N, C-alpha and C positions, 0 to 999 in steps of 0.2 A: 504493500500500500504506500502511495506517495504521502509525503508530509501533508500536502495540501488536502488530501482526502480526509485525514483525521481532523484537520483544522476546520474544514467545512462542517463536518459532523458535530463539532463541539459548539456550534453557534447557538442553539437553544439555551444551553446553560450559561453561555456568555451574556446573552441578552437578559436573562433573569438577574444575573449578578450586576449588570449595568443598571437595571431598573432599581435595584436596591441601593446602589451607590448614588444614584441621582439625588436622593433625599439628603445625603450628607455633603454634597458639593454644590448645592443650589446657590450659595453666595458667590461662587466663582463662575456662574453661568449667567447668561443674559436675563435681565429683569424685564417684565412687561413694559413696553413703551420705549425701551432703549433702541437707539439706532445702531445696528450691529453689522460688522463685516466678518465673514468667515472665509478662511483661506486654507489652501492645501496644494499639493502637487499630485498629478495623476489621479489615482483612486481617491485620495483624500480630498482632492478638489471636487470630484463628483459627489462625494458625501456632503461636502459643503454646499453644493448646488441643491441637493435634495433637502437639507435642513433649512436653508434660506427660504426656499419656496414653501416648505411646510410651516415654518414659523410665521410667515406672512399670512398664509392661509388660516392659521389658528388665531389671527388677530393680535399677535404679540408685538408687532412693530416692524418697521422697515428693516429689511435684512438683505444684504448683498453678498454674493459669493465671488471670489476671485482666485485665479491661479496666483500663487504667492509672488511670483516675479512681476505680475501685472497689477498689483495693488496700486490704486491711484494715490500717490503720495500727498496730493493737496487736499484730499477729501477728509472730512472730519467724521469720526464715529464715536459713540459712547463706549464701545467695547469692541475688541477684535478677538475672535476665536481662531486659533491655529490648530489644525488637525495634522498630526505627523506620527506615523507608527514608530519610526526610529528615533526621532528627535535630533537627527543629524543632517537633514536635507539642507543644502546650502541656501536655497532661496528663502526657506522659512526662517532660518537663523538670521539671515541678513535683514529680513523684514522686522523680526522681533527686536533686533538690536536698534534698528532705525526708529522704532516707535517707543522705545524705552523712555519712560518719564513724560511721554506726550499723550499716550492713549492706554487705558487699562487693557491688558492682554491676558488671555488664558490659553494655555496649551493643553490639548488632549493628546496624550502620548502613551506609547506602549512601554517605553523604557524610562522609569523614573530617575535614572542616573544620567540621562542624556544631556547634551549641551543646551537644548531648548528649555529645559527646566530652569537653568540659571538665568536665561534671558527673559523669560515670561514673568508677568506679575503674579500669576497663579497657575497651578498645575492640577489637572485631573488625570491621574495615572491609571492605565488599564493594563497592568502587567499580566493579568489572567487572560487577556485577549491577544497578547503579543504572539508573534509567529516565527517559526523557523523558515517557512517558505519565502521565496522571493515574491511570488504572486500573492497579493493581499486578498484575503477573504474575511476571516472572522474579525480582525481588528477594525476593518472598515464598517461592517454592519454593527459591531458593538458600539463604536463611537456614535453612529447614527441612532442606535437604540437608546443610548444614554441621553442624547439631545432630545429625542422624541419623548422619552419618559419625563424629562424636565418640562416639556410642553403640555404634559398631561395625557399623552397617548398611552393606552393600556398595554405597555410593552410586555409585562409579565404574561398577560393573556395571549398576546400575539406570539409568544414563544411556542404556543401549541401549534400554530401554523408552521413555525420553523421545524418542529418535530416531524410534521407531515412531509415537509420539503426535503428533509435529509433522507427519508425512507422511500418516497414515491418513485415509481418507474419514471424514467425520462419520457417526456411527451412525444419525442421523435428520435429516431435513430440518427446519431450524428454522422454516421458513415454515408447516409443518403443525401446529405446537404452540402452544397458547394459554396454557399455564401449566406450570410445572415444579416438581417436588419432588425434592430431593436427600437421600439417606440415607447414614448411616455407622454404624460400630460401633467402639468403642474410640477409637484415635487417628484414625480416619478421619471421626469426627463433625466435627472441625475442618475437614477437607477439604470435606465436604458443605456446611458453613456458608459456606465461601469460594466454592464453585461457585455457590451461590445468590446471594451478594453480587455476583459478576461479572455475572450476568444482570441484576440490578437496576441496577448502576452503568452498564454499557456499553450496555444496550439498553432501559432503563426498562421492563423486563419483569418481571412479578411471579413470583418464585420463592421457595420456602420450603426449610427444611432441618430434619431431625429425626434423633434416634437411630433406627436401623432397627427396633429392638424396640418402640419407642413409636409407630411409625407407625400400627399397627393400632388404637391407643387413641384414635381420633378423626380424625386428619388424612386417613386413607384415604377418608373420606367425600367428599372433593372430587375424587377420581380419577374420570376419565371419558374417553370417546373424545375425541381432540384434546388430551389432556394427557399429561404425561411424568413418569415416576418413574425416577430415575437413582440407582443404588446404588454405593457405594464399598466395596471390601473384602469381608469375609465376609458372607454373607447369612443371616438367620434362616430356619429351615426353614419351607417353605410360603409364604414371602412372594411369590415370583414368581407362583405360582398365584393368590394372593389379588389381586394387581394385575391379572392377566389377566382375572379375573372382572369387573373394573370397566370393561374396555375401554380403559384407558390404555396407552400405549406404555411399555415397560420396557427400560432399558439397564443392563447390568452387565458390567464389563470383567474377565473372569477369564483370558482367553487372548489371545495375540497375534491381531490381526485382530478389532477391536471389532465386536460384532454386537448387534443388537436382537433378542433371542431369548428364549424360555422353554424350560425343560427342562434336560437334561443337557449338560455341556460335554465336548468331545472329550478323550479320555484322552491323557496323555503330552505335553501342550503346556505351555509355560512360563508361569507366572502373570505377569500384568501388575501391577507395583507400583501401588498406588492413587495415589501422587503423580504418576505418569505419566498416570493417568486424569484427574487434575485439569487437566493440560495440554489434554487433549481437551475438557474442559468449558470451559476458557478460550476455546478456538477456537469452541466452540458459542456462547458468549456474544457474541463478536465477529460471528459469522455472523448471530446474531439481530439485532444492531444494524443490520447492512447490509440485512437483509431488511426491516427496518422503516424504512429510509431515514434512519438516524441515523449520526452520526460517532462511532465508539467512542473516538476521541482527544479528543473534546470533550463529555464527559458533563455533563448539566445540573446546576447547583447544586454542583458539586464542584471542588476544587483539589487539588494534590499533597500539601498538608499543611494541617491545621487549626491555625491560629495564632490564639488568642483574645486580644483586647485586655486 
């Protein structure tokens, strides 16, 4: 078993622990009404995107997400949250250093002994979610689980969806797919971006991501038999039918028991949280790697942290 397999399977327990931790670190996380920036790199940036949209959706205040190197230096925020698994990423460290003494900062980090802890005003450490793998899975979703719990989302209950996701059969055989497109709306756009990144990282497999409403404005032209469209969260009206007309496979997780189907969903079934659907997409990416004869624990050209000279 690859390291990443075990780390993916551990996510339900990590989410529960993050939900408990959120009550003890609330003073270091954004207060309602604060104007907040959330930054990260790669996977952490996509989690920042998801949280920013979810916080605004929850009515907690204006929230922007940035890749750490693209943070607008002249813009003022009440608080900055930096998400970094290693706490050593160059862009994040440089930004924390630049904001020191000017803007309250909190770092959400896997390694509590990392350099980011020394630079940030406050630290929320998630060592129980840190990973051996290069490809991030559980740290990313656990950081988002912590932030969602702080918003009041029922993360402990949502861990039951995660339990289903780590055990369910994959909705489609990765060996039958030549290209994948992931779609989201609102806070799930970040999840779609992350799912596509997992396929590229773990399996050197080309995958894209778009806001679901924008998909029909051009990207749908590449949909075809042997290709996959996977949607997170709410669907735009008519999208399943539009994808069906292309011959591409379509996956959408609205009920327990993920299915590759079109049409109406069974009434009276419990909605699957999109963050649990991301677990299934992580597993899909690992299965893609295996089907292509690759080691998902050793993705080419990548390391656990980008540290620039």
